[in-house]
C-alpha positions in Angstrom: -9.1 14.8 10.5 -8.9 14.6 14.3 -6.7 12.3 16.4 -9.7 10.3 17.5 -10.4 9.3 13.9 -7.2 7.3 13.9 -6.8 3.7 15.2 -3.3 2.6 16.0 -2.6 -0.7 14.4 -0.4 -2.9 16.6 2.1 -5.6 15.5 4.5 -3.5 13.4 8.0 -3.7 14.8 9.4 -0.7 13.0 6.8 1.9 11.8 3.9 3.7 13.5 0.9 2.7 11.5 -2.7 3.9 11.9 -6.0 3.1 10.3 -8.3 5.9 9.1 -11.5 4.6 7.8 -10.9 2.3 4.8 -7.2 3.4 4.6 -3.9 2.9 6.4 -1.5 5.7 7.0 2.2 4.9 7.2 5.5 6.8 7.3 7.1 7.5 3.9 10.7 7.0 2.8 12.8 7.6 -0.3 11.5 4.3 -1.6 7.8 5.3 -1.4 7.4 6.5 -5.0 8.8 3.2 -6.3 6.5 1.2 -4.0 3.4 3.1 -5.1 4.3 2.6 -8.7 4.6 -1.1 -7.9 1.2 -1.1 -6.2 -0.4 0.6 -9.1 1.2 -1.9 -11.5 -0.2 -4.8 -9.4 -3.7 -3.3 -9.5 -3.5 -2.8 -13.3 -2.5 -6.4 -13.7 -5.5 -7.6 -11.7 -3.5 -8.8 -8.7 -5.8 -8.5 -5.7 -3.5 -9.8 -3.0 -2.0 -6.3 -2.2 -3.4 -3.0 -1.1 -3.8 -0.1 -3.6 -1.8 3.0 -3.0 -3.5 6.5 -2.7 -0.7 8.9 -2.5 0.4 11.0 0.4 -1.8 12.7 3.0 -1.6 16.2 4.5 0.7 14.9 7.3 3.2 13.5 4.8 2.1 9.8 5.3 1.5 7.3 2.6 -2.1 6.2 2.1 -2.9 2.6 1.2 -6.0 0.5 1.4 -6.9 -1.2 4.7 -7.2 -4.9 3.9 -9.8 -6.5 6.2 -8.7 -9.7 8.0 -6.3 -10.9 10.6 -2.6 -10.2 10.6 -1.1 -12.8 13.0 1.6 -12.1 15.4 3.3 -14.1 18.1 2.1 -16.3 19.5 0.9 -17.4 16.1 -2.6 -19.0 15.8 -2.7 -22.6 14.8 -4.1 -21.9 11.3 -0.9 -20.1 10.2 1.0 -23.4 10.5 -1.5 -25.6 8.7 -0.4 -27.3 5.4 -3.4 -25.6 3.7 -2.2 -22.1 4.7 1.4 -23.0 3.8 0.4 -23.9 0.3 -1.8 -20.9 -0.1 0.9 -18.5 0.9 3.2 -20.1 -1.7 0.6 -19.6 -4.4 -0.1 -16.0 -3.2 3.6 -15.3 -3.5 3.8 -16.9 -6.9 0.9 -14.8 -8.1 2.5 -11.7 -6.8 5.8 -12.5 -8.5 4.2 -13.3 -11.8 2.4 -10.0 -11.7 5.7 -8.1 -11.3 7.6 -9.8 -14.1 6.8 -6.9 -16.6 7.2 -4.1 -14.0 9.2 -1.4 -15.9 12.5 -1.0 -14.1 13.8 2.5 -13.7 17.5 2.7 -13.0 16.9 6.0 -11.2 14.3 4.6 -8.8 15.1 4.3 -5.1 14.3 1.1 -3.3 14.7 0.2 0.4 17.2 -2.5 -0.5 19.5 -2.3 -3.5 18.4 -4.4 -6.5 19.8 -7.9 -6.8 20.7 -9.7 -9.9 19.1 -11.4 -11.7 16.2 -9.0 -11.3 13.6 -11.5 -12.3 10.7 -10.0 -10.3 10.1 -7.3 -7.7 10.7 -9.1 -4.4 8.5 -8.2 -1.5 11.4 -8.4 0.8 9.7 -9.4 4.0 7.1 -12.1 3.4 6.2 -13.3 6.9 3.0 -13.9 8.9 3.1 -10.4 10.3 2.9 -9.0 6.7 0.2 -11.3 5.5 -3.6 -10.8 5.9 -5.6 -14.0 6.7 -9.4 -14.6 6.5 -11.0 -17.8 7.7 -7.5 -19.2 8.2 -6.3 -18.6 4.6 -3.9 -15.9 3.4 -5.5 -13.3 1.1 -3.0 -10.5 0.8 0.5 -9.3 1.4 1.0 -6.0 3.1 3.9 -3.6 3.9 5.8 -3.3 0.7 8.5 -0.9 2.0 11.2 -3.5 1.5 10.3 -4.3 -2.1 13.2 -4.3 -4.5 14.1 -6.0 -7.9 15.7 -9.4 -7.4 15.5 -13.1 -8.1 12.4 -15.1 -7.2 14.5 -17.4 -5.0 15.6 -14.5 -2.7 11.9 -14.0 -1.7 10.9 -17.6 -1.8 13.7 -18.7 0.5 12.9 -16.1 3.1 9.1 -16.8 3.0 9.9 -20.5 3.5 12.1 -19.7 6.5 9.2 -17.7 8.0 6.3 -20.0 7.1 7.6 -23.5 7.2 9.3 -22.4 9.5 13.0 -23.3 9.1 14.1 -22.3 12.6 16.2 -24.2 15.0 13.9 -26.8 16.7 14.8 -25.3 20.1 13.0 -22.1 19.1 9.3 -21.8 19.7 7.1 -22.8 16.8 9.9 -24.7 14.9 9.1 -28.4 14.4 11.4 -31.4 14.0 13.9 -31.3 11.1 12.1 -34.0 9.2 8.8 -32.1 9.4 10.6 -29.0 8.2 11.9 -30.8 5.2 8.4 -32.1 4.4 6.8 -28.7 4.6 9.6 -27.1 2.7 8.9 -29.4 -0.2 5.2 -28.6 0.1 5.9 -24.9 -0.1 8.2 -25.3 -3.1 5.7 -27.4 -5.0 2.8 -25.1 -4.3 4.9 -22.1 -5.5 6.0 -24.1 -8.6 9.7 -23.5 -7.9 11.9 -24.2 -10.8 14.0 -27.4 -10.6 17.2 -25.5 -11.0 16.4 -23.3 -8.0 15.6 -26.1 -5.6 19.1 -27.4 -4.6 20.2 -23.9 -3.7 17.2 -22.8 -1.7 18.7 -23.8 1.7 21.9 -21.8 1.1 19.9 -18.8 -0.1 17.8 -19.0 3.0 20.9 -18.9 5.1 22.3 -16.0 3.1 19.0 -14.1 3.5 19.3 -14.5 7.3 22.9 -13.3 7.2 21.6 -10.3 5.2 18.9 -9.6 7.8 21.3 -9.7 10.7 23.7 -7.3 9.0 20.9 -4.9 8.1 19.6 -4.9 11.7 23.0 -4.1 13.1 23.7 -1.4 10.5 20.3 0.3 11.2 20.8 0.1 15.0 24.4 1.5 14.7 22.8 4.4 12.6 20.6 5.3 15.5 17.4 3.5 14.6 15.6 2.8 17.9 13.3 0.1 16.5 16.2 -2.0 15.3 18.2 -1.3 18.4 15.3 -2.7 20.4 15.4 -5.8 18.2 19.1 -6.3 19.0 18.5 -5.7 22.7 15.9 -8.5 22.6 18.4 -10.8 21.0 16.8 -11.2 17.6 20.1 -11.1 15.8 21.4 -14.0 17.9 18.2 -16.0 17.2 18.5 -15.4 13.5 22.2 -16.5 13.6 21.3 -19.7 15.4 18.6 -20.4 12.7 21.1 -19.7 10.0 23.4 -22.3 11.4 20.5 -24.7 11.7 19.6 -24.3 8.0 23.3 -24.8 6.9 23.7 -27.8 9.2 20.7 -29.5 7.5 21.0 -28.1 4.0 21.7 -31.4 2.4 18.6 -33.0 3.9 16.5 -30.0 2.9 17.9 -30.0 -0.7 17.2 -33.7 -0.9 13.6 -33.2 0.1 13.3 -30.4 -2.5 14.7 -32.4 -5.4 13.6 -36.0 -4.8 11.4 -37.3 -7.6 7.7 -36.8 -7.0 5.7 -40.1 -6.5 3.7 -41.0 -9.6 
């Protein structure tokens, strides 16, 4: 394989990712065996919303399917913020979670993030527009499973809602008024089929997930990770902190929107 056979894929903020024909080559980590076992499990369960894994290449990079379509990045195209796309993302996430319910957990397995209890499913860990492939304005697959780890459904759902509703402070680009956020949050939860018992706590879990993200970014930067150091230099940790406070400030309104009786 020559260097000219490789096409650099832009948009990733952490890893160097290239396309080689019908495959994608990415750096590996201690979590790669667990991730490839997960991808194999998804394929065996008939879930088509994820790439298949194909082992490690001669350069020590993981090999996964290239999923045709568009992976949106900022500034996001309008179709990403449509109600139709929001509902479809929620259904894609639900299908993924359901396909992982019977994934055999191995206590010796290494994951990027430690497992969280209750380990109901295998969380993707970073469900966001930049990790979602769209075709004709609709999401068709999740990609980049590096951050997958066992955990509760709500841990993944809350973060996906933050990214896709989105639940950011209205002063930030792309974040709508609070009332519109509440409406779209309910749409997302309904499309996912979120359990009634999980709905009141979703806002608090979203805020906890943002706190977790900021801590992780700072820990990685302190450990010498240049990609995360660049995120901090850009002020991403400050932005996420402001969004966290926004979610907590309006959590009662969001919880009310999530739990109010559906019209008959």
